[in-house]
N, C-alpha and C positions, 0 to 999 in steps of 0.2 A: 632435073638438072639445073632450078635454078637455084637449091639447096647446096650442091655441086661448086654452082660458080660463087654462090655464096660465101662457102667456107675455104674455097681459092684464095676470095679477094683478102677477110680478113688474113690469112697466113703472109700473103703479099705485103699487104699494108699495116703488117703487127706494129712496127714502127710510127704511124700516123696515129694508132690509137691509144700511144704512151700516156699522152696528158689526159684525156679522156679516161684511159684506166684507173690510171693515179689518182682524179681526181671520185670518179666514181666506188674505188675502194675506200677511199677515205671516208666518203660520205658516209656509207654503209657502217663503217666501222663506230665512226662517233656515233650514228644515231643507235644503233644500236646498246653500243655500250652505257649511256646517259640513258636508255628506256628502259635498262635490265636491271636498273638499282632494283625496285620492288622483289624482285626476286633475290638479294643477297640479305635482304631485311630480316628474314627469318634465320639466317645465322648469326645474326649480330646478338650478342648479349647486351642490350642496352635496357636504360630503363623505360617507363611509361611514359614521362615527358619528352625523351628522346625519340622515342617511336612516333609521337603526334609530328613532332616536326620532322622526323624521315617521311612518313607519310605528306605532309605539306611541302616538301620538295619535291616527291613523284610526281603530285598533280602540278604543279610549277612547272616541270620540265615537260608534263604529258601535252601543257597548254603549248610552249615554248617550240614544241616539238614541231607543231605545225607552222608554225613560222618558220622553222629551219627547213621543213618540207619543203614550203614554197620556196625560199632561197636556191636549194639542191636544185627542184625542177628546172626554176630559171636557169640555173647554171648548167643543168646536161642539156635543154636546149641550146644553150648558145653555144655550149661544146659540140653538140652533132651537126648545129649548122654549120665551122669551119671545116668539118670532114666532109658535109656534103660540098660545100665550096672548093675542097680540094682534089673532086673528083670530078670535077663539071666534062673536060675533055672526054673520062671514060665513059660516063653516061651518055656521052654525044658520038661516040664510035658504036655503043648499044644499040642507039638509034637509027645509026646509019646500018647497021644489020639488020631491020625491020624487026627490033625489039621495041615494046611499047609503052610506054609511059606507068600501064600499070604493070607489068613485069617490073621495072626499074625497081618501081615502090615495094614489088614484092621482095626481091631482092634485097634492099635494104632494110626492108622490116624483120627479114632474116636476120642478117649482120647483125642489125641493132638487138633482136632477141637473146640470140647467141654472144653478143657480147656484155648484155646486160647482166646474162643471168651469172657469166662467168663470172663478172664485177660483182655480182648478189653474191656468189659462192665464197668466192676468197675473200669478199669484205666481210660477211659471218663469221668467217673461221679467225680471223683478225681480232672483230669482234667478242666472239666467243672467248677466246683465251687474255684478249686486252680487260675485257669484264672483270676475270678476276683479277688484276691488276687495281680495278674499279674499285672492288670488294676491300682491297686491303683501306683503301686510300680513304672511302667511306669511313672505314672502320679507326681509322687514326684520327681523323677530323672529328668521329664522335665519342673517340675514346673508348673503344667498345673493345668488349672480351672478346678474340679471335680464336679463343678454344675449337671450337666447330666449326673452322674452316674448312670448305670441303667444293670440289670443281661443281658449277654451277652453271648450267644452261637454263636460261630464260624462255621458254617456248611464246610466251603473249609480247615479250621483247622482238622476237623473231620472225612473229606471224606480223604483229606493228609494220617492222620492217620492212618487211615481200610486202605489204600491201599497198603503204605510203612512195615504194619504188616502182612497181606495178603501175601505180596511178601515173605517175611519172613520165615513165615510160609509154604510155597510151598516148600521152599529151605529144610525147618526140616522134610517135610514130605519126599522128592526125598530123606535123606540123612538117614533117618530112615529105608526106604524101601531097598536101597543099603546097611546098616549096616544087617538086618535080613537076606538079602538074603545070606550072607558072613556066617551065625554062622552054625555050626553043632552040632547035637544035643548031642552026648558027654562030648561035651566043655562046650556047656549049661547046664548039669545035673549037671556038676563037677564043674561046676562057684564057687559054694559056700564053697566046699573044698582049692581051690587055694587060698596060701600066698604068700603075695609079699615077695621076698627074702631082708631080712636086709642086705643093702650096707654099709660097713665098710672105708672107705676113711684110708690109711696112717696119723698117726698125726702129722707125722714130716713133711711129705710134704704138710699135709693141714696149719700147721702153715706159712711152708715157703712161699706157693703162699699166702695165707692169709694177711702176710706183706709186698708181694709183691705190693697188690691189695690197701692196706694200703696208701701205698707209692703212689703209681698211684694216687689213689682219693686225697691225699694232696696235693701234683701239680697242679693238675685240681682246687681245692678249693683255693690255694696259687694265679695261676693265675690268678682265676677272682675276686677275693677279693682285695689284696696289691698289686699284678703285672697288676691289671685292666689296669693301663695307657700302659704297654705295646701292649694291643688291639688294636691298632690304625687302621687295617685292619678286614674285614669279614670274613676274610681267614685265620685272629689268631685268630677266639674262634673255632673253626672247633677240633683242636687238645685238648682243654681242653675237650670239648664235647665226643668226642670218648674215651679218656681217663676216663672221670667219668664213660661211658656206661663199657668200658672194667672193669675199678676197681670194679664197682659194681656186676659186674657176678664171675669175682676171689671171690672176698670176700664170696659171696652165694653159691661158689663150695668148698670152704674151711671153711665156718663155722661150718658144722657138725662135722667133725674130731678135728677141733681147740676147740669149746666146750666142744666136751666130753674131750679132753686131759687135758683143766683145770676144768673142775669138777670133773673128778677123781681122780686129788691131791687134791679134797677137798674133803676126806673119809665121814666126818660126813655128809655131805648133800648127797653126791654121794649113801652112802648105808639107807639114810632115807626113810624109808614108801616104796612108789613103783617108786621116782625117777630114778632107773636105768630104770626101763619101760618105764619112760617117756622121759627120755633124748635116748634111741635107737628109740623109735618112731619118736621121732622129729630129730633126724639125719637122720631116713629114708626120711621123709616126704621133706626134707630141699634138700636130695643128688637125691631125682628122681623130682624135681621141680624145679631147677635151675636157667633154662632161665624163667620160669612163674613167680619164685618169681622174678628177677632181673628184666622182663618187669612191673609186679604189682609196684615195688618201682619205679620206673620209672615215673608210670602213677601218683602214689599217689603225686611223690614229684614236677609232673608237676600243680597237682591239687594246693596243697597247696603256690607253689609258686604263679600262676596265680590269686587263689581266695585272697590271700593276698595283691599281690601287685594289684591286680585293683581295689577291695575296699580300697587301701589304697589313689590311686589315685584318688579314689573319694573323698573320706574325705579329702586331700591336695588340691583339684581343689574348695569345697565349703567352705576351710576356706582362700584360697587364692583370689575368687572371692570376699569376704568379704572384704578386706583388699587393693587388685587390683583394684577397680572400686569405689574411694570414691566420683568423680563425675559422670554427667549424659552422659559429649559429652570431647572428646580433639578432636579438629580440627588443622590442621599442614599443612604449607606448605614452599617451596625450596623457601629461599633467596635468591638476586642477580643474577639470572638467566644470563648465557652469552649470545651470540648471536647464539652460535652451541656448542654443547655436543656431547658427545658418552654415550648413555644409557647404562644401567646393561645388557640390551642384543646385546652390539655391534654397535647397531644403530644411526646414526647420526641425532639427531635431530634440527632442526631449528626453535629457537622461533621469534615470532613476537613482535612489538615494544611495542604494548597491556600486551604480557605477560610479557615481559621484566621490562616495567614500573612498573606491579602490585606486581612483586618478590620483589618491595625496599616495600613496605606497610604490616602493620600488616595486623594478619587474619581478626580484626573485619574493620577492612577499607574495604578490599576486600567485605565482607558481605554485609555491609552498601554499596557500588559500585554498587552489582549485585542486590540490591531490597530487602535484608533482614532486615526486622525488629528486630533488636537486643533489640525489648523489649521481647522476647520470651525466652533469655536467662539472668540470672541475677547470680550474685558471679562469675564476669567475670574476669580472670586474664590472662596475655599474658605474655608470656617469649620470650626472644631472645637468640636460643642457637649460639655459636658461631664455627671457629676451626683456629687453628694454622696451618700450612702446616709443620711446625717442630717440633708442638707435635705429633707425628704420636706411635701407639703402638710400633713398633718398638724402637722408642727412647725411649718411657717409661720404657718397658722392659730390654734395654741396654741386660749388658752380661747375662741374663737370657732367652733372645731370643730364644734362642734353645733349651731350657725346653719348652718355654710355644707352640710352634710351634712342637713339637712333642707330646703333649695332645691336640692342634687346629689345625692339620697340613690344616684345608680348608678355613681360615682366611685369608684377606685382610689386613698387617699388615702394609702395606704404609697407609692404611688409616689414615685418622687424627683423634685427640681424640675429642669427642664433652666439649666445656666450657660455662661455665654460670655464670652468677656473682650471688655471693651470698644473693644479697636483691633481684634478681628476682627471687633466688631457695625460699629464705623463705615467699612470697606471695603466690607461688603456695602450698609451703608444710604446709603453715596456711588452706590453703584451702582445702589440702588432709587430715588435722589435723594428720601428721605426726612432725618427729622433725626439728627443724631447727638450724642454727649453725652460728657462728661466726668467723671469720680471720681477723688476721693483717694484715698490707700490703706484707708483703713477705711470706705468708702462702699460701698453696692451701689443700682442702681434696678430696680425691676420695671417691666418692658414688660410691657402686656397690655392689649388693645382689642377683646375681648368682653366686651360691656356689664355682662351681669348678673355676670360673675367680677369687671368693673374695681369695682363697686359693691360687692363682697365684702371682696375684696383691699384699698379705700380705707379701710374700718371696721378694718385690721390696720394700715396704714400710721400712721395720723391718731395711734394709739397710741407712735407712734414704735418699730416693731419692730427688733429687734438679731437676726441670724441669725448662729450660728458656720458658717462656710465654711472648708474644708481646716485645720481645728486654729484657726482665726481668727476674730476677731468682727467685723462688721461691723454698721453702723447704714447705714437708709434715707438718701437725699441728701433724696428728697421725701417728702411726707406723704401724696402719689398716686401711681397707675400713670402710667405715661409711654405715649404710645401707640409703635408699635415691633412689626416681625415680623422672620424671617428667610426663612419659605418662602414661597412662592406659593399662592393661594388662593382660593375664589370671594368673599370675603366677610369681614368682622375676626373670626375665630375663635379667635385667639392668647390662650389662658388663661392662659398667664404664661411669661415667660424673664426668668433674674438675670442681670444684667450686672455683671461685679465687676471690678477694677481687673487690668492685667496683671501686676500681682506678687501676687496671689492664688494660692498655691501646689498649683496643680490639677496633679496627677499625670499620667502615660499611663493609669493604671489604673483613672482617672475618664471618661475619653473614652469615650464614649456613642456619638456619632455624626458623622458626617462630612459635609457638604453643599457642594456645586458650584452656583452661579449661573453661567450666563453669557448671552451672546447671539448669535446665528449668525453666522457674518460669510458674509453674502450681501448682493446689491445687490437680487435682483428676487423678486417674489411665490413664482415658480418653483423658483430655487434656494431659499429658506426653505422650501418644502414639501418638498422634496427632502432636504433636514437633516430636517427635523423627523419621516419618517419611519424614520431610521435608530433613532430611538430609541423610534418608537411601535409601526410592526408588527413582528409576531408571525415575520413573514419576513423580517426585516430579519438580513442575515449575524452584524452584530455583539450582535444580543437573541441569535441560538441561539449563539452563541459564547458569551455570557455562562451560558446555562441551562444548557450542555453542560457548563461547568465549574464549575458550582454556584455559580456567585457570583450573589446575589443585590444588585443595584442596582434600588433603588426611584429612580422620579422623577415628577414634571408635568412638560408642555409650556404653554404660552400656550396653543396652539390646543386641546388637550384641556381644560384647563379652562374656556378658552369654550362651546366646543361644548357640553361636557356639562352647563354650567350654563344656559345659551340654549334648549337643549331643554329639561330638562328645567321650567323656568320659562314657556316657552313654552306645556306641554302645560296647565298650569296656568290658565295665561292664558284660552287657547282655550275650557276648559271651563267657569270661571268666566263669561267672555261668553256661552256657549250657555247656560248654563242661567240665569245673573242675566238676560237679555233673555226668556228663555220666562216665565220668574218674574214678570219683569214687564210682557208682555202679558196673562198668564194675571190678574194683581190686577189692571189697567187694564181690561180687558174684562169682568171680573165684575163691577165698582162701575158701568162704563157700561150692562151689561144690566139689575143691578139698578134704577139710577135710571130706565132706559126703564120699565122694570115698573111702576113707582111713578109714572110721572107718565103711563103708559097707567090705570091704577087709580083713579086719582086725577083725572080731566080732569072729574069731576060739580065738586069743588070751585074748581076755577079759574074754572068756569062760575059759580058763586056770588058769587064774588072779582067778576067781572063786573056784575054785578047789583046787588050793595052800592056801586056806584061806581068800582071800581080802573081805573087806566087799564093801557094796555098796557105802560106802560113800567115802573110799578111790579111788573106781574104778572112781568116779562120781569127783573125785578132781583129777586126776588123767587126765583124760578126759579132766576137764576144764584148766588146766595148759597148755595141749597139745594144746589144740583150742586155748588158750589165748597167747603163746607162737608164735605160726604159725602165728596169726594174727597180733601179735606188733611187729614181727620179721623185716616184709617190712615197717612196718608202721616207724620203729623206723629210720630207713637207711634214708626213705625220709625225716623224720624230721631234718635229720643230713644234707642230701644235700640240704634241702629247707633252711637252716643258710646261706649257703653260696649262692645258688642262690637268695633269696631275695637282698641279700648285692649287687649283680651283677644286677639283674634289678633297684634297687633306685638307682646306680651308673650311669646306662646307660640312665634311664630317670628321673635325678636329677631335673627337670625343672615340672615335673608334678608332683612325689611321694617325699614324705618325711619319714624318717625315726619317726620322732614324733606323725606322726598320723596312724604309724604300730600295735601299741598295737591294739584297738577295729577294727582293721581289723583281725588282729590274732585270737582275740577273737570271731569272726564271723565265721572265717574260721575254728576252733577248734567246734565250736556248729554245722555249718554244716557235718562234718568228723565224728564228736560225733555222732550226730543223723542218719547217713546212718551207718557207719559203724558199731556204736554200734547196731544199729538194727539186721546186719545182724547175728556180733559175739555171740548174744544170739539166734534169731533162729538158728543158725549152732549146736550151745551147745545142744538146746531143742533136734533137730532133731539129732542129734547123742546120745543123751541117750538112747534115743528110737530106734535105730539100733543096738548098741548093747546089747539093751537089749530081743531082738527077739531071739539070742541066747539062751539066759538062761533061753525063754519061750520055 
């Protein structure tokens, strides 16, 4: 009997479960998709280093899934509470007919289990098919071969999803039992007659608080953008974060009274149609949801920022990797090793005679002496990097050094600047396909492409900076840095190289480093991989021979740079998408459920509108405007926060993300938010219309 009653209740109230059902299905789908990546790894043809990155990503997603499960669990409890409140009168009738609270709890338990099982099954189906698209996305991000692609079902992800959601539903069942046990018959029967009181704040106080909140937010925005350079320590970041939170709460606390005061001054708008009613409804909604609206706004802000910035990092990385890895390999070694020196870890290193002798040789000579056949390489270019102990960062910046130290406090400014002869640079620039330069005998050029350092060096170069190099004075040919680099990297990170004319008297004792750049002499992918292994693998005979001789040749291959960059950025991107999507679903669901609760509580007000002559078109329009404003307000403030948050993130990660690549990322973020947020908005409007029709019927 109870089972039949529960089943009929679900059929009758199916429309009430729409938001609840959508939230559960989306939660299950996303949870399964992101936890099924381990099953997709087997069919991806990737290198060993990429497999390590995938394993790290899987482990991190596993930990984050616990946090996601907690968020979804709280969201399900919140959504379930709405359904319980919607049916107070129904439960009162059950109790009037003699049904006990335990029996009512059993009915709710059956309904919860039934709708939970259906949601879980539908979500898993969507998740299983969605995970196949996830496989393609993972393969694209890791640049893997998908020739072994096949339909994959992850039993581990399925079991994990079922266990996590079972725990959530146990919590929901306990919550429902406690809630029902506290209800009294009289309050249940009169629930539909209760009408929430409209609270109106003093408009003068509201305007004053609004202005205070706006000033606090303005200070926070200024600090993280224009005043970014002042944030030299982590603890200095806490005040603008707290200011942003406090300012947001104050804005929402005062918003309703502020809006009423503004719109009341616009008589034509205030007295038009049902705008008075709409305004009072919005006022009441915002007044009673200050904290929740503030939290939703912050969650949306986090979603917009992390999605936009992470996708921008991805785009910037792909662009930079194409530009910054023009050859297959860079090999470099220290020149002129002393008998002993202190390394970067403070340890004294004593060099052997063989190591000292080898340090005077070019990289190619060292390779040949250790048995490497140079025929495996082509387009070989070698460059010598010099230093002059009298040309340090401190001497270059001169009177600007304090400003530089304030922005980059951790750098060793006593270190010597790197110096390269212009003819050597032009050889490597020709190989890389980048700009070449010419110099007169009394000129130098500063090459720098790391944006923050470019700005600082330009302030010096604009003053006509002169340097004394190897006993002769040289003036800067340009009043700004020129773009260029000599070593491959993941992005534009060259902080400074001084180009000097070939006539510069750079002596042998000034040689700091030898660099070799080359391509592999190979025609097929397999041949290239075989050569790459010679330099990358610790099992390589050549690498082992260098190690046995104590000769230290460092280097990087194009493949290594790409794989490490792709792996790191992919992990960041996946975590951002995972958390961003969950925050977005949570925000939209809470807004939807709050609006549905308001519609349910205020059915009598819509009945009064009908009685005073408002037709259905006007009522639907007023409802649409209310829901639209309710959904738009936290999103608008989140967008405003994001404008400054994204700028801060771009400044913080200037080497990883660029503003030029931000537009496609913002478009993708808008598409994601529009899809999920829009779905909840439409579902909320449709369900709210059905709720306010009930009273009329």
